[in-house]
C-alpha positions in Angstrom: 167.1 -57.1 150.1 167.9 -55.7 153.6 167.0 -57.7 156.7 167.4 -57.4 160.5 168.8 -60.3 162.4 170.2 -60.9 165.9 173.8 -59.6 166.1 176.4 -62.3 166.0 180.0 -62.2 167.3 181.4 -62.4 163.7 179.1 -59.5 162.6 180.3 -57.4 165.6 183.9 -58.0 164.6 183.1 -57.0 161.0 181.2 -53.9 162.3 184.3 -52.8 164.3 186.5 -53.2 161.2 184.2 -51.2 158.9 182.3 -48.8 161.2 182.0 -45.2 160.0 184.3 -43.0 162.1 181.6 -40.4 162.4 179.3 -42.9 164.1 182.0 -43.9 166.6 182.6 -40.2 167.3 178.9 -39.7 168.1 178.9 -42.6 170.6 181.9 -41.2 172.3 180.5 -37.7 172.4 177.2 -39.0 173.8 178.6 -41.4 176.4 182.0 -39.9 177.1 183.7 -43.2 176.4 184.4 -45.6 173.6 181.9 -48.0 172.2 183.7 -51.1 173.5 184.6 -49.4 176.8 181.8 -49.2 179.3 179.3 -49.0 176.4 179.3 -52.7 175.6 175.9 -53.0 177.3 174.6 -50.9 174.4 175.1 -53.9 172.2 173.0 -56.3 174.3 169.9 -56.0 172.2 171.5 -54.9 169.0 170.4 -56.2 165.7 172.5 -56.5 162.5 171.3 -54.6 159.4 172.3 -57.0 156.6 172.2 -56.5 152.8 171.5 -59.9 151.3 173.4 -60.2 148.0 172.7 -62.6 145.2 175.1 -65.5 145.5 175.4 -65.2 149.3 177.9 -62.4 149.7 176.0 -60.7 152.5 177.2 -57.3 153.7 176.7 -55.8 157.2 175.4 -52.3 156.7 175.2 -51.5 160.4 173.9 -52.3 163.8 171.1 -50.8 165.8 168.4 -51.3 168.4 165.2 -49.6 169.7 164.9 -48.8 173.3 161.5 -48.1 174.7 161.3 -45.2 177.1 157.9 -44.3 178.7 156.1 -45.9 175.7 158.1 -44.2 173.0 160.6 -45.7 170.6 164.2 -44.4 170.9 166.1 -46.0 168.0 169.9 -45.9 167.4 171.8 -46.9 164.4 175.6 -47.1 163.7 176.6 -47.8 160.1 179.5 -49.3 158.3 181.1 -48.0 155.2 179.2 -50.6 153.2 176.1 -48.4 153.4 177.8 -46.2 150.8 177.4 -49.1 148.3 173.6 -49.5 148.8 172.2 -46.0 149.6 168.9 -46.2 147.8 168.0 -49.6 149.1 169.0 -48.5 152.6 166.8 -45.4 152.4 163.8 -47.5 151.2 164.4 -50.0 154.1 164.6 -47.1 156.5 161.3 -45.6 155.4 159.6 -49.0 155.8 161.2 -49.6 159.2 160.2 -46.1 160.5 156.6 -46.7 159.4 156.6 -50.0 161.3 157.8 -48.3 164.4 155.2 -45.6 164.1 152.5 -48.2 163.9 153.5 -49.4 167.3 154.6 -46.2 169.0 153.1 -42.7 168.8 156.6 -41.0 168.9 160.0 -42.1 167.6 163.0 -40.0 168.4 166.5 -39.6 169.7 169.3 -37.1 169.2 172.1 -36.9 166.6 175.6 -35.3 166.9 175.8 -32.2 164.8 178.9 -33.4 163.0 177.3 -36.6 161.7 176.2 -35.1 158.3 175.1 -38.4 156.7 172.7 -39.2 159.5 171.4 -35.6 159.6 170.6 -35.8 155.9 169.1 -39.3 156.4 166.8 -38.1 159.2 165.8 -35.0 157.2 165.0 -37.2 154.2 162.8 -39.4 156.5 160.9 -36.2 157.5 161.9 -35.7 161.1 160.9 -32.8 163.3 164.0 -31.1 164.6 164.0 -30.0 168.2 166.1 -27.3 169.9 169.8 -28.3 170.0 171.2 -29.6 173.3 175.0 -29.0 173.4 176.4 -30.7 170.3 173.3 -32.8 169.6 170.1 -32.2 167.6 167.1 -34.0 169.1 164.6 -35.2 166.5 161.1 -36.7 166.5 158.8 -38.6 164.2 155.1 -38.5 165.1 152.4 -41.0 164.1 150.0 -39.4 161.8 146.4 -39.9 162.9 143.9 -40.8 160.2 140.8 -38.6 159.8 137.7 -40.2 161.0 135.3 -37.7 159.4 132.7 -39.3 157.0 132.3 -37.7 153.6 135.6 -35.9 153.4 
């Protein structure tokens, strides 16, 4: 089972030890500085993505947050190498989490660095709409699907 919880100092230290290098590279490319440099504010509202293991050996799969910009959700996620051990469960969790976001917000989107292949594949699997590239980044969107209100269809 995967859960979200408020990020604790110990989890942040674990994250820094096991973060995927591709994810750090993406932060540096987007912000022009390291994660713990002037980007520490990025972690203020972060949550831990935790795999609950039988017997209590929980694993930190990543950290993330959702910023709200003009009524739209702008999520970001940085993963640890532990995600490679639980790919199917993480994908299922991601699908459920995206659906929950789309129930609250009509649009969910952000941009991903072109070299972060795992995240590009993940977003593709989730069904994103790719937008025109901006420098080294690929903006993406998910749109809430409106239900038909026609009677008799």
